[in-house]
N, C-alpha and C positions, 0 to 999 in steps of 0.2 A: 387458454391461452398459452402459447409456446414458452417454455420456461428459458430465459436468457442465461448465457455463460457469464459468470461474474469472475472478474479478474481483479486482485486488489495490489496495487503498488505501495508498498509500506517502507519503512527505512528512515535513516537519518537525515537532517536538513542538509539540502545542497546534495544529495547523492543521485539525483536526477529523476524523480518520480513524476514529476509534472511534464517533464520534456518527454520521457519515455512513454509515458500515457498518451500524449499527443502524437507522437510517432507512431505508435501501434495502431491508434484509430485511423490515422492515415492510410497506413498500409492495409489494414482489413477493409476499410471502407472504399479503397480503391479495388479492392477483389470483390465487391458486391456485398458485403456485410453492412447490416445496419448497427452502427456502435454508438452508444452514448458514454459519454466520460462524465463522472461525478466529481465535481472540483473539490480540490481540499477545503472542509469547512472552516479551517482555522483561519483564512485569509479574510473571511467576512465577520469574523467574531468581534463581537464588542469589547472583549476582555484583552485586547493586545497587549496592555501592560501587566497581565497577569499571567505569561506563559509557563512562568515557573512554579504556578498554583495549580491545585487540583482541579479547581473549579474550570480553568480553562480547558481541560481535558474532558470533563463532565459535558461541558457544552459542545466540544467537536463530536464526541461519542454519540450524544443524544441526535445532532445533525446527521451524522452518519446512517444511524438505525432509520431514522426517518428517510433518508435518501434511497436506502436499500428497499424499504417498503413500498415506497412510491414506484421504484423502477423495476420491482418485481409483482406488484399487486395492482398497478394503477389500470386505468381504463383506457390509456392511450395504447397504440400500436407498439407492442413490445419490441425492443432492440434484440439482435442476437447475441450480442455482446455488451455487456455492461463493465465499464472499468473504474474503480475506485483509485482516485489519487488521495491516498491515505485513507484508512478505515479503520475496520475493526481490529486488526491484528496491530496497526500502531497503537489503537488505544489500549491494548492489552501490554504492550511494551512499557508504555506510559505509565499505566498503573503499577506496574513492577518498579518502575525508578522512582515514583511518588513514595511507595511502600520503603525502598530501600533508603531513601532519605529520610525516613521516619514522618513523613506528611499524611500518610495515611497507615491506619492500623492494619495487622493481616488480616483481621476478620472485614472491615471495610473495603480491603482491597481484593479479597475474595468474592465479596458481593458485586463489586465493581465488574470484575472479569466475568463472573457468572452471567450477568447481565449482558456483556458484549458477545458471550458464548451462546446466548439463548438461542434455541434451534430455528425459532421462526425467521430469523434472519440470518445468523451465521451459516446456516446449512445451505445458503444460496451461494456462498463463497467457493468456488472450483479450484482456482488457482492463486498462489501468492507469490510474490517478488519482492524479497527484502533486499533493498539497495544499500549498500554501505560504502561510506565514503571516509578518508583520511581527514584530520582537522585542516591540515595545510591546504589540501585541495578544497576542501569546503570553503576556506577563506577567500582562495582565489576566486571560487566561482561566484560567490556573492561580494566580491571587490570589498572585501571586509579589512580593515586596517587594524582593528584592535578588538579583543575577545567581546561577545555579545553576551545577552543573556542565555541562550541556548548554545549557538556556536562558539564554545570555547572549549580548550583541551579537557578539563575535567568532566563536564557534561557530555562531551561528545563520547569519551571514553565509557562513561556509566552508561550512557543510553545504548551504546553498542553491546554492551553485556546483557542489559535487559531485552535488546531484541535477539540476540544469541539466545537467551534462556526461552523464550516465546516461540521462536523458530525450532529450538531442539523438541520442545513438547510437541508441537503439529506434527513434526515428522514422523511421530509414533503413530499418527492416525491415518486412515486411507484417504481422509478428505479434510481437509483441501491439501493438495498437494504443494509443498513449500519449496522455495528455491532460493538461495541467497546470490548476490552478484555484487563483487567488490568493484565499484564503478572509479575507482580514483586514477587509475590509469588508461580509462576507457574514453573514446569519443562518443558522443550521443549516438552515432549511427553503429558503433560497435556494441553498446547497451542493447541497442534493439535488436542487432542480430543475434545476440545472446539469448535474449528473451525468446525470439521467434524459434530459434533451434531446440529449446527446451518445451515450447509448446507443440512443436511439431513432433518432438520426441514422445509426447503423450498420446499421439495420434489424434488429437483435436484437429490438426491441420495436415493436409498434404503440401509440399511445395515442389517445384520445379527444377531443384537443384541449385538455385541461386541465392539460398538462405532467406533472403527477406522480401521476394516479389511473388507475384501470381499464387498466392495463396488460396486454398480452396476447402471446401469441407473434406473431412476424410470419409471416404465410403459413400 
């Protein structure tokens, strides 16, 4: 079975992960690629009122691992590209956040992180885009009038630091290739163009000089 290219969109709430994943699928599908998007698992979690608790992240991490295993080892015709809308890198950032808050011991956080990094699923991840957004922009995008469980100044600042720590660690490795995009002042099409340029720079795709159209396999 041909190995799919696995791309993860990670990052802060309201940073544009879902929108960018959907837009990337559209562009690649229009260019003849078979693309599968694995939706953010947290949206269907029965633990919606426990988002600030470790068990919510444990549930989403296990769901993500299940989805990656199914996408890369299932019996169905494989996709050329599998896009994770929130995935393993997100889980590691949140693990770090829980540990920093004292909700997880250092040893428990390390065990959970090693589970996320287990080679049988983590090695499938080829490219990671960490999307960052400011608190004010996140509120505007969610039409949020008052601080919520997660979208509030303190939590957004703490999570941003957690994502930076994880991203810095990943950049010391040859794989996955990790990129950060601050989407605070970017429209959805601008975020997509930035992602496509980065993918083209890796040699994964060639384009026709128009940034985000007529992509084709390199070589």
